[in-house]
C-alpha positions as CSV (number, residue, x, y, z in Angstrom):
1,M,-30.7,-7.1,26.6
2,T,-29.4,-10.6,27.0
3,L,-26.3,-11.3,25.1
4,A,-25.1,-14.1,27.3
5,G,-23.2,-16.8,25.4
6,K,-22.9,-14.8,22.2
7,I,-19.5,-13.8,20.7
8,A,-18.2,-10.2,20.4
9,V,-15.1,-9.2,18.5
10,V,-13.6,-6.0,19.9
11,T,-10.6,-4.4,18.2
12,G,-8.5,-1.9,20.1
13,A,-9.4,-3.7,23.3
14,S,-6.2,-3.0,25.2
15,S,-7.1,0.5,26.3
16,G,-9.7,3.3,26.5
17,I,-13.2,2.9,25.4
18,C,-12.8,-0.6,23.9
19,R,-11.1,-1.9,27.0
20,A,-14.1,-0.7,29.0
21,L,-16.3,-2.3,26.5
22,A,-14.5,-5.6,26.6
23,I,-14.9,-5.7,30.3
24,R,-18.6,-4.7,30.2
25,L,-19.4,-7.4,27.6
26,R,-17.4,-10.0,29.5
27,D,-19.5,-9.1,32.6
28,A,-22.6,-9.5,30.5
29,Q,-21.4,-13.1,29.9
30,M,-20.5,-12.7,26.3
31,R,-17.5,-14.5,24.9
32,V,-15.2,-11.6,24.1
33,I,-12.4,-11.8,21.6
34,G,-10.2,-8.8,22.4
35,V,-7.9,-7.7,19.5
36,D,-4.9,-5.4,19.9
37,I,-1.3,-5.0,18.9
38,N,-0.4,-4.2,22.5
39,E,0.0,-7.6,23.9
40,E,0.9,-6.7,27.5
41,E,-2.0,-4.4,28.0
42,L,-4.4,-6.8,26.2
43,R,-3.4,-9.7,28.4
44,S,-4.0,-7.7,31.5
45,I,-7.8,-8.0,30.9
46,A,-8.9,-11.2,32.6
47,G,-11.8,-13.4,31.4
48,I,-11.6,-12.6,27.7
49,E,-9.8,-14.2,24.7
50,H,-6.6,-12.3,23.7
51,L,-5.8,-12.0,20.1
52,V,-2.6,-10.1,19.3
53,A,-2.9,-8.8,15.7
54,D,-1.5,-6.0,13.6
55,L,-4.5,-4.6,11.7
56,S,-2.4,-2.5,9.4
57,H,-2.1,-5.5,6.9
58,D,-4.3,-8.2,5.6
59,Q,-2.4,-11.0,7.3
60,G,-3.3,-9.6,10.8
61,R,-6.9,-8.9,9.7
62,A,-7.3,-12.4,8.5
63,T,-6.5,-13.8,11.9
64,V,-9.3,-11.8,13.4
65,V,-11.8,-13.1,10.8
66,E,-10.7,-16.7,11.5
67,A,-11.0,-16.3,15.3
68,G,-14.3,-14.4,15.0
69,K,-16.4,-16.8,12.9
70,G,-19.9,-16.9,14.2
71,A,-19.6,-13.6,16.1
72,H,-22.8,-11.8,17.0
73,A,-21.1,-8.5,17.2
74,L,-18.1,-6.7,15.7
75,I,-16.8,-3.5,17.2
76,N,-14.2,-1.7,15.2
77,G,-12.4,0.4,17.7
78,A,-8.7,0.0,16.8
79,A,-7.3,3.3,15.6
80,L,-4.0,5.1,14.8
81,I,-3.6,8.8,15.5
82,R,-0.7,11.1,14.6
83,L,-0.5,14.8,15.4
84,K,1.5,17.2,13.2
85,Q,1.2,20.7,11.8
86,I,-1.2,20.2,9.0
87,T,1.4,21.1,6.3
88,D,3.8,18.5,7.7
89,F,1.7,15.4,7.1
90,T,3.2,13.1,4.5
91,T,1.7,10.6,2.1
92,Q,3.1,7.9,4.3
93,D,1.2,9.3,7.3
94,I,-2.0,9.1,5.3
95,R,-1.3,5.5,4.3
96,D,-0.4,4.4,7.8
97,I,-3.5,6.0,9.4
98,Y,-5.9,4.8,6.8
99,A,-4.5,1.3,6.9
100,V,-5.7,0.9,10.5
101,N,-8.6,3.3,10.6
102,V,-10.3,2.7,7.2
103,E,-8.9,-0.4,5.5
104,A,-9.1,-2.7,8.6
105,P,-12.7,-1.9,9.5
106,W,-13.7,-2.4,5.8
107,Y,-11.8,-5.7,5.6
108,L,-13.4,-7.0,8.9
109,M,-16.9,-5.8,7.9
110,S,-16.6,-7.4,4.5
111,N,-15.2,-10.7,5.7
112,L,-16.7,-11.2,9.2
113,S,-20.2,-10.3,8.0
114,R,-20.1,-13.3,5.7
115,V,-19.8,-15.6,8.7
116,M,-21.9,-13.6,11.1
117,P,-25.3,-15.0,12.0
118,D,-28.4,-13.0,10.8
119,G,-29.4,-10.6,13.5
120,G,-25.9,-9.6,14.4
121,S,-24.5,-6.1,14.9
122,I,-21.6,-4.0,13.9
123,V,-20.5,-0.8,15.6
124,N,-17.8,1.5,14.2
125,L,-16.0,3.8,16.6
126,S,-15.7,7.1,14.8
127,S,-15.1,10.5,16.5
128,V,-16.5,13.9,17.0
129,S,-13.6,15.1,14.9
130,A,-15.5,13.7,11.9
131,R,-17.9,16.6,12.3
132,L,-16.0,19.2,14.2
133,T,-12.6,20.8,13.4
134,V,-11.0,22.0,16.6
135,T,-7.6,20.3,16.3
136,P,-6.1,20.7,12.8
137,E,-3.1,18.7,14.0
138,T,-5.3,15.6,13.8
139,A,-6.5,16.3,10.3
140,I,-5.7,12.9,8.8
141,Y,-7.1,11.0,11.7
142,A,-10.3,13.2,11.5
143,S,-10.6,12.4,7.8
144,S,-10.3,8.7,8.4
145,K,-13.1,8.9,10.9
146,T,-15.3,10.7,8.4
147,A,-14.6,8.0,5.9
148,L,-15.8,5.5,8.5
149,L,-19.2,7.2,8.5
150,A,-19.7,6.6,4.7
151,M,-18.6,3.0,5.1
152,T,-21.1,2.6,8.0
153,R,-24.0,3.7,5.8
154,S,-23.0,1.5,2.9
155,W,-22.7,-1.7,5.0
156,A,-25.9,-0.8,6.9
157,R,-27.8,-0.8,3.6
158,V,-26.2,-4.0,2.3
159,L,-26.7,-6.0,5.5
160,A,-30.1,-4.7,6.5
161,P,-32.0,-7.7,4.7
162,R,-30.2,-10.0,7.1
163,N,-31.2,-7.9,10.1
164,I,-27.6,-7.0,10.8
165,N,-27.6,-3.4,12.1
166,V,-24.5,-1.3,11.4
167,N,-24.0,2.0,13.3
168,A,-21.2,4.5,14.1
169,V,-20.6,6.0,17.5
170,L,-18.9,9.4,17.6
171,P,-17.4,10.0,21.1
172,G,-16.3,13.5,22.1
173,I,-13.5,14.2,24.6
174,T,-13.1,11.1,26.6
175,D,-10.6,10.3,29.4
176,T,-8.5,7.7,27.7
177,P,-4.7,7.2,27.1
178,M,-5.3,8.5,23.5
179,Q,-6.6,11.7,24.9
180,A,-3.6,12.1,27.2
181,H,-1.4,11.5,24.1
182,V,-3.2,14.1,22.1
183,L,-2.8,16.7,24.9
184,K,0.9,15.9,25.2
185,R,1.6,16.3,21.5
186,L,-0.5,19.5,21.3
187,S,1.5,20.9,24.2
188,E,4.7,20.3,22.1
189,L,3.3,21.5,18.8
190,R,1.6,24.6,20.2
191,N,4.2,25.4,22.8
192,Q,1.5,25.5,25.5
193,P,1.6,24.0,29.0
194,Y,0.0,20.6,29.2
195,E,-2.0,21.7,32.3
196,Q,-3.4,24.7,30.4
197,L,-4.6,22.5,27.5
198,E,-6.1,20.0,29.9
199,E,-8.0,22.7,31.9
200,S,-9.4,24.3,28.8
201,R,-10.3,21.2,26.8
202,T,-13.9,21.2,27.8
203,D,-14.6,24.9,27.4
204,S,-16.6,24.4,24.2
205,I,-18.6,21.5,25.6
206,P,-22.0,22.5,27.0
207,M,-21.8,19.8,29.7
208,K,-18.3,21.0,30.7
209,R,-16.8,17.6,31.3
210,P,-15.2,14.8,29.4
211,A,-16.8,11.4,29.1
212,A,-15.7,8.3,31.0
213,P,-14.9,5.3,28.7
214,E,-17.6,3.4,30.5
215,E,-20.3,5.8,29.3
216,I,-19.4,5.1,25.7
217,A,-19.1,1.4,26.3
218,A,-22.6,1.3,27.8
219,F,-24.0,2.9,24.6
220,I,-22.2,0.5,22.3
221,H,-23.5,-2.4,24.5
222,F,-27.0,-1.1,23.9
223,L,-26.5,-0.8,20.1
224,I,-25.5,-4.5,19.8
225,S,-28.5,-5.6,21.9
226,D,-31.9,-6.8,20.6
227,E,-33.5,-3.5,21.8
228,A,-31.5,-1.6,19.2
229,K,-32.2,-3.8,16.2
230,Y,-34.3,-1.1,14.4
231,I,-31.4,1.4,14.6
232,T,-29.1,1.1,11.6
233,G,-27.0,3.3,9.3
234,Q,-26.7,6.0,12.0
235,A,-23.9,8.2,13.1
236,L,-24.6,8.7,16.8
237,S,-22.8,11.4,18.7
238,Q,-21.9,11.1,22.4
239,D,-20.0,14.3,23.0
240,G,-21.7,16.3,25.8
241,G,-23.4,18.6,23.3
242,A,-20.3,19.6,21.4
243,V,-22.2,19.1,18.1
244,M,-25.9,19.7,18.2
245,F,-28.4,19.2,15.3
């Protein structure tokens, strides 16, 4: 699984799963370009390159493409989530969420793949919410993660002749700052105690526990390795059995 000396672009690298991934790939001796809008948290990760960029517009996305020329791996992990009652979402909410969660991955796949060496890898971080509706308050986020699955299939088909594999990973409940934010907002929207929501969040999961960010990072690490080159166009769940088929 040697990736030493190769370049990985990881968006959303300041926290959660992609922070764990940036550290893991750094420790595997990859040159990691960590991308995030949160400069302070991003720069707290030692041993990687820090690229502060706003992926909600093409100017920020273009800086990533310029910095990532020749990258072996692109991991699209940056995401925006908002929670509201489903009838309260606005057109602007849709535009804001899709700009980061859909437009940015498309732009990066389209432009970085052109300067990616044959045999590279792309992993898109989707979500179990693309397949399972448990939290209607995240409906727009969930729809963006479903769109990402269709994009993954299209790019996998187009890039297959160059031996570039493209896959999506669908994490379930994972102990990240985003998960804490979701519980806090649900507590406000549902008028339920935070502690109650936290205690019951894994009731529907057969394994009865959340994932650690490092578990998801390990799987992504595998998907960009040579051992996974014959896996492409797949939506791969990592959710403790929340969705089985």
